[in-house]
OpenMM code with the backbone's topology and positions (N, CA, C; nanometers):
from openmm import Vec3, app, unit

residues = "MET GLY THR LYS GLN ILE THR ILE GLU ALA LEU ALA SER GLY THR GLU HIS ASP ILE VAL LEU SER PRO GLY THR THR ALA GLY GLN VAL LEU LYS ASP LEU GLY MET ASN GLY LYS ASP PHE TRP LEU GLN LEU ALA ASP PRO GLU ARG ILE VAL GLU THR ALA GLU GLU LEU PHE PRO LEU VAL GLU PRO GLY ALA LYS LEU HIS ALA SER PRO ARG MET ASP VAL GLY ASP ASP ARG".split()
positions = [
    Vec3(0.1191, -1.7009, -1.3229),
    Vec3(0.0157, -1.6140, -1.3088),
    Vec3(0.0887, -1.4773, -1.3624),
    Vec3(0.2219, -1.3993, -1.3187),
    Vec3(0.2376, -1.3280, -1.3538),
    Vec3(0.3208, -1.2053, -1.3386),
    Vec3(0.2935, -1.0690, -1.3477),
    Vec3(0.3706, -1.0215, -1.2629),
    Vec3(0.2709, -0.8845, -1.3355),
    Vec3(0.2404, -0.7762, -1.2199),
    Vec3(0.1889, -0.6666, -1.2031),
    Vec3(0.2926, -0.5110, -1.1979),
    Vec3(0.2537, -0.4210, -1.2668),
    Vec3(0.3594, -0.3366, -1.2154),
    Vec3(0.2470, -0.2152, -1.1869),
    Vec3(0.2619, -0.1929, -1.0550),
    Vec3(0.1852, -0.0864, -1.0310),
    Vec3(0.2873, 0.0421, -0.9489),
    Vec3(0.1738, 0.1479, -0.9417),
    Vec3(0.2916, 0.2568, -0.7830),
    Vec3(0.1875, 0.3124, -0.7017),
    Vec3(0.3152, 0.3362, -0.5708),
    Vec3(0.2640, 0.3598, -0.4755),
    Vec3(0.3387, 0.5259, -0.4165),
    Vec3(0.1907, 0.5506, -0.4127),
    Vec3(0.2413, 0.7452, -0.3875),
    Vec3(0.2572, 0.7851, -0.2326),
    Vec3(0.3706, 0.7470, -0.1968),
    Vec3(0.4125, 0.8685, -0.0714),
    Vec3(0.3793, 0.9648, -0.0232),
    Vec3(0.2076, 0.9687, 0.0304),
    Vec3(0.1535, 1.0328, 0.0918),
    Vec3(0.2126, 1.2573, 0.0915),
    Vec3(0.3118, 1.1519, 0.1840),
    Vec3(0.4035, 1.2191, 0.2710),
    Vec3(0.5326, 1.2933, 0.2287),
    Vec3(0.5633, 1.2476, 0.1372),
    Vec3(0.6534, 1.2507, 0.0500),
    Vec3(0.6235, 1.3409, -0.1037),
    Vec3(0.5279, 1.2397, -0.0975),
    Vec3(0.4889, 1.3232, -0.2468),
    Vec3(0.5534, 1.2345, -0.3668),
    Vec3(0.6894, 1.1184, -0.3154),
    Vec3(0.7444, 1.0776, -0.4288),
    Vec3(0.7095, 0.8908, -0.4532),
    Vec3(0.7076, 0.9103, -0.5670),
    Vec3(0.6064, 0.7961, -0.7001),
    Vec3(0.7266, 0.6534, -0.6326),
    Vec3(0.6692, 0.5505, -0.6558),
    Vec3(0.7631, 0.4170, -0.6593),
    Vec3(0.7257, 0.3165, -0.7550),
    Vec3(0.7533, 0.3062, -0.8833),
    Vec3(0.7287, 0.2302, -0.9532),
    Vec3(0.7800, 0.0797, -0.9070),
    Vec3(0.6687, -0.0282, -0.9362),
    Vec3(0.7133, -0.1452, -0.8349),
    Vec3(0.6406, -0.2352, -0.9406),
    Vec3(0.6898, -0.3558, -0.9166),
    Vec3(0.6610, -0.4822, -0.9950),
    Vec3(0.6009, -0.6293, -0.8885),
    Vec3(0.4275, -0.5675, -0.9207),
    Vec3(0.4311, -0.6909, -0.8023),
    Vec3(0.4064, -0.8645, -0.8482),
    Vec3(0.4324, -0.9397, -0.7234),
    Vec3(0.3992, -1.0596, -0.8154),
    Vec3(0.2823, -1.1220, -0.7131),
    Vec3(0.2314, -1.2672, -0.7474),
    Vec3(0.1788, -1.3404, -0.6904),
    Vec3(0.2404, -1.3403, -0.5015),
    Vec3(0.1395, -1.3706, -0.4335),
    Vec3(0.2078, -1.4116, -0.2960),
    Vec3(0.2212, -1.2869, -0.1735),
    Vec3(0.2891, -1.1054, -0.2791),
    Vec3(0.2838, -1.0294, -0.2174),
    Vec3(0.2322, -0.9529, -0.1316),
    Vec3(0.2410, -0.9081, 0.0220),
    Vec3(0.2092, -0.8431, 0.0761),
    Vec3(0.2118, -0.7190, 0.1044),
    Vec3(0.0723, -0.6446, 0.1380),
    Vec3(0.0804, -0.4809, 0.1444),
    Vec3(0.2411, -0.4963, 0.2961),
    Vec3(0.2351, -0.5648, 0.3646),
    Vec3(0.3739, -0.5229, 0.4410),
    Vec3(0.4371, -0.5584, 0.3579),
    Vec3(0.5413, -0.6744, 0.3061),
    Vec3(0.6253, -0.6698, 0.2046),
    Vec3(0.6776, -0.5048, 0.1359),
    Vec3(0.5544, -0.4876, 0.0692),
    Vec3(0.5457, -0.3772, -0.0001),
    Vec3(0.5858, -0.2129, 0.0528),
    Vec3(0.5263, -0.2018, 0.1773),
    Vec3(0.5809, -0.1085, 0.2529),
    Vec3(0.7127, -0.0958, 0.3366),
    Vec3(0.7907, -0.2427, 0.3333),
    Vec3(0.9097, -0.2570, 0.3832),
    Vec3(1.0155, -0.2242, 0.2579),
    Vec3(1.0289, -0.2814, 0.1557),
    Vec3(1.0434, -0.2508, 0.0613),
    Vec3(1.0922, -0.1337, -0.0281),
    Vec3(1.0080, -0.0132, 0.0174),
    Vec3(1.0332, 0.1179, 0.0238),
    Vec3(1.0504, 0.1950, 0.1480),
    Vec3(1.1151, 0.1174, 0.2633),
    Vec3(1.1317, 0.2282, 0.3936),
    Vec3(1.0497, 0.2567, 0.4837),
    Vec3(0.9238, 0.1865, 0.4381),
    Vec3(0.8228, 0.2145, 0.5702),
    Vec3(0.8063, 0.0656, 0.6612),
    Vec3(0.7237, 0.0900, 0.7269),
    Vec3(0.6715, -0.0875, 0.7989),
    Vec3(0.5312, -0.0117, 0.8425),
    Vec3(0.4931, -0.1555, 0.8456),
    Vec3(0.3567, -0.1513, 0.8818),
    Vec3(0.3304, -0.1108, 1.0178),
    Vec3(0.3815, -0.0878, 1.0927),
    Vec3(0.3488, -0.0266, 1.2159),
    Vec3(0.3153, 0.0879, 1.2307),
    Vec3(0.4001, 0.1579, 1.1462),
    Vec3(0.4195, 0.3338, 1.1131),
    Vec3(0.2379, 0.3568, 0.9648),
    Vec3(0.3011, 0.2917, 0.8765),
    Vec3(0.1862, 0.3280, 0.7393),
    Vec3(0.1290, 0.2259, 0.6677),
    Vec3(0.0446, 0.2322, 0.6043),
    Vec3(-0.0475, 0.1724, 0.5448),
    Vec3(-0.1113, 0.1819, 0.3710),
    Vec3(-0.1593, 0.1211, 0.3353),
    Vec3(-0.1733, 0.1393, 0.2144),
    Vec3(-0.3376, 0.1473, 0.1366),
    Vec3(-0.3616, 0.2683, 0.0578),
    Vec3(-0.4879, 0.2410, 0.0749),
    Vec3(-0.4848, 0.2059, -0.1090),
    Vec3(-0.5664, 0.2155, -0.2113),
    Vec3(-0.6311, 0.1180, -0.2315),
    Vec3(-0.6855, 0.3261, -0.3001),
    Vec3(-0.7233, 0.2920, -0.4555),
    Vec3(-0.8447, 0.4350, -0.5007),
    Vec3(-0.9296, 0.4388, -0.4472),
    Vec3(-0.9883, 0.3659, -0.4384),
    Vec3(-1.1284, 0.3481, -0.3254),
    Vec3(-1.0660, 0.4267, -0.2138),
    Vec3(-1.0517, 0.5751, -0.1143),
    Vec3(-1.0010, 0.6074, -0.0015),
    Vec3(-1.0679, 0.5499, 0.1349),
    Vec3(-1.1365, 0.4735, 0.1110),
    Vec3(-1.1942, 0.4201, 0.2063),
    Vec3(-1.1355, 0.2344, 0.2560),
    Vec3(-1.1123, 0.2359, 0.1288),
    Vec3(-1.0532, 0.1066, 0.1960),
    Vec3(-0.9390, 0.1017, 0.2047),
    Vec3(-0.8613, 0.0269, 0.2643),
    Vec3(-0.7771, -0.0015, 0.3958),
    Vec3(-0.6837, -0.1124, 0.3627),
    Vec3(-0.5367, -0.1272, 0.3077),
    Vec3(-0.5216, -0.3052, 0.2952),
    Vec3(-0.4263, -0.2791, 0.4480),
    Vec3(-0.4984, -0.3585, 0.4777),
    Vec3(-0.4450, -0.4488, 0.5700),
    Vec3(-0.2895, -0.5007, 0.5228),
    Vec3(-0.1685, -0.4987, 0.6104),
    Vec3(-0.0323, -0.5381, 0.5957),
    Vec3(-0.0026, -0.6754, 0.5457),
    Vec3(-0.0912, -0.7581, 0.6392),
    Vec3(-0.0803, -0.8917, 0.5940),
    Vec3(-0.1327, -0.9526, 0.4632),
    Vec3(-0.1933, -0.8610, 0.4163),
    Vec3(-0.3336, -0.8957, 0.3154),
    Vec3(-0.2148, -0.8751, 0.1394),
    Vec3(-0.2608, -1.0227, 0.0961),
    Vec3(-0.2109, -1.0317, -0.0275),
    Vec3(-0.3021, -0.8943, -0.1331),
    Vec3(-0.1603, -0.8488, -0.2297),
    Vec3(-0.2252, -0.7470, -0.3225),
    Vec3(-0.2923, -0.7751, -0.4742),
    Vec3(-0.1443, -0.8885, -0.4648),
    Vec3(-0.2378, -0.9193, -0.6368),
    Vec3(-0.3299, -0.8702, -0.6620),
    Vec3(-0.4672, -1.0233, -0.6141),
    Vec3(-0.6078, -0.9989, -0.6567),
    Vec3(-0.6950, -0.8674, -0.6379),
    Vec3(-0.6218, -0.8045, -0.5605),
    Vec3(-0.7200, -0.6715, -0.5248),
    Vec3(-0.6233, -0.5355, -0.6229),
    Vec3(-0.5328, -0.5583, -0.6894),
    Vec3(-0.5184, -0.4574, -0.8258),
    Vec3(-0.5400, -0.5108, -0.9543),
    Vec3(-0.5327, -0.3696, -1.1175),
    Vec3(-0.4918, -0.3815, -1.1931),
    Vec3(-0.3871, -0.3430, -1.2328),
    Vec3(-0.2837, -0.4294, -1.3520),
    Vec3(-0.1818, -0.3082, -1.3681),
    Vec3(-0.2251, -0.1666, -1.4084),
    Vec3(-0.1008, -0.0974, -1.4007),
    Vec3(-0.1256, 0.0519, -1.4284),
    Vec3(-0.2061, 0.1062, -1.2427),
    Vec3(-0.2174, -0.0301, -1.1288),
    Vec3(-0.3110, 0.0610, -1.0189),
    Vec3(-0.1868, 0.1850, -0.9486),
    Vec3(-0.2614, 0.2761, -0.8997),
    Vec3(-0.1793, 0.3577, -0.7827),
    Vec3(-0.2345, 0.3256, -0.7033),
    Vec3(-0.1685, 0.3187, -0.5772),
    Vec3(-0.1675, 0.3308, -0.4273),
    Vec3(-0.1274, 0.4361, -0.4122),
    Vec3(-0.2221, 0.4505, -0.2430),
    Vec3(-0.1739, 0.5345, -0.1531),
    Vec3(-0.0755, 0.4802, -0.0176),
    Vec3(0.0571, 0.5359, 0.0350),
    Vec3(0.0854, 0.4853, 0.1126),
    Vec3(0.0558, 0.6365, 0.2262),
    Vec3(0.0075, 0.5926, 0.3283),
    Vec3(0.0053, 0.7289, 0.4391),
    Vec3(0.0402, 0.6645, 0.5832),
    Vec3(0.0541, 0.7956, 0.6525),
    Vec3(0.1060, 0.6979, 0.8085),
    Vec3(-0.0482, 0.7082, 0.8535),
    Vec3(-0.0262, 0.5814, 0.9138),
    Vec3(-0.1407, 0.5581, 0.9884),
    Vec3(-0.1805, 0.6284, 1.1242),
    Vec3(-0.3225, 0.6774, 1.1591),
    Vec3(-0.3933, 0.7523, 1.2582),
    Vec3(-0.4803, 0.7062, 1.3180),
    Vec3(-0.4300, 0.7030, 1.4259),
    Vec3(-0.5517, 0.6238, 1.5505),
    Vec3(-0.6739, 0.7071, 1.5245),
    Vec3(-0.8483, 0.7157, 1.5234),
    Vec3(-0.9173, 0.7546, 1.4927),
    Vec3(-1.0027, 0.7171, 1.6476),
    Vec3(-1.0052, 0.8417, 1.7682),
    Vec3(-1.0642, 0.7982, 1.8412),
    Vec3(-1.1394, 0.8930, 1.9457),
    Vec3(-1.1609, 0.8764, 2.0565),
    Vec3(-1.2471, 0.9528, 2.0913),
    Vec3(-1.1777, 1.0385, 2.1566),
    Vec3(-1.1375, 1.1655, 2.1879),
    Vec3(-1.0323, 1.2331, 2.2343),
    Vec3(-1.1096, 1.2763, 2.4278),
    Vec3(-1.1746, 1.1752, 2.4680),
    Vec3(-1.2705, 1.2764, 2.6247),
    Vec3(-1.1857, 1.2018, 2.7073),
] * unit.nanometer
topology = app.Topology()
chain = topology.addChain("A")
for resn in residues:
    res = topology.addResidue(resn, chain)
    for name in ("N", "CA", "C"):
        topology.addAtom(name, app.Element.getBySymbol(name[0]), res)
């Protein structure tokens, strides 16, 4: 099936990381390879509404050359 080269932009620092993605690679593995953990960060596809879960396989979700964003997780809830 081959590989795909994609770019991950770390939104907190503005740095970009080019990575080679193989079938079976999860979002959590990519975050770990970039020195981020899946408890504190998540990946977003180009569609900002689409958060990739850490256990989710990235390969079928992206096209070669895609750019994803790694951003800190934020708890959204009622502050009452």
